[in-house]
N, C-alpha and C positions, 0 to 999 in steps of 0.2 A: 181965969177962964178955963173951964173944964171942957174938954172935947170928949164926947161919948162916941164910942165906935159901935156901930150897929153890926159890924162884921166880926163877931166873936168866932173862935174856932169851931164852936158847936154849930153856928149858923152856916159857916163855910162848909162844914162836913155835911150838913143836911142838904144844902144846895147842890153840892157835888153828887151826893147819892141820888137826888131827884133827877139830875141831868144824866146820870149814869144808868138809871133804871131802864129806859127804852133800849139802850145798847145791850144791856144784860138780857133783856127779853128777846131781842132779835137774835143774839148769839145762841141763846138756849134753844130757840125754835129751829135755827139752822143746824145745830148739833143733833137735835132730835130727828130732823128730816134725814140727815146724813146717816144716822144710826139705823133708821128704818130701811133706807135704800140699801145699805150695806148688808143688813140681815136678809133682805130679799135676794140680793146677788149671791150670798152664801148658800141660800136654799137652792137657787138655780144651778150653781156650780156643784153642789152636792148631788143633785138629781142627774146632772150630766156625767159625773164620775161614776155613779152607780149604774147608769145605762151602758157606759163604755169604759170599763176600768183599765183595759190594756192601753188605750190611747193616753189616759192620764198618767200611767206609770211611765210610758215611753216619753211623753212630754217632759215629765219631771227629770228623767235620766238625761235627756238632751240638754235641758236647761242647766243641770248640774255639771255636765261635761263642758258646756260653754263657759260657765263661770270658772271652772278649774283651768281651762285653757287660758283664759284671760289673766288669771292670777299667775300662772307659770310663765306666761310671756312677759309679764311685768318685771320679773326678776332677770336682770341683765348681769351675766357673769363677765367681768372685765377680761380682756385678752391680756397676754403677757405684756405686750407693748403698752396698753392702756394702764396696766397696774404698775409697772416698774419704770417705764421710760417717760411717757407723757405725764403721768401724775407727778413724778419727781421734778420734771422740768417746770411744770406750772407752779409747783410749790416753791421752787428755787426762784422763778421769775417774780412771784409774789413777794418773797422775802427781800429780794434785791430792790424791787420798786418801793416797798414800804421803807426800807432803810434809806434809800435816796430821798424819799419824800420827807422823812423825819429830819434828815440832814439839811435839806433845803429849807424846811420850816424853822430850823434853829439858826440859820444864817440871818444876820441882821445887817441890813444895808443902811448906811448913814446917809 
């Protein structure tokens, strides 16, 4: 008894492509719409910058200063206590607790 399979890889591929085509079409149309609206927004922004360039330069400078401030505030310089005392104690505590944990794990209770 021979069983013929109607689902060959080529059939599965063509079925998959047929089902995928509407999704491709809708994604393409959405990308085209977004591209057109973005180009329109760029034209509006370009016109606004040409009409009032000082505001655009000032806005860019303020934005750059804000980003710089946020970057510099993100860097935390540890104090003497944090660097040499607290850090060492937490490392020592971790090493002691890990040693005790491994010793406890190695104990066998009969």
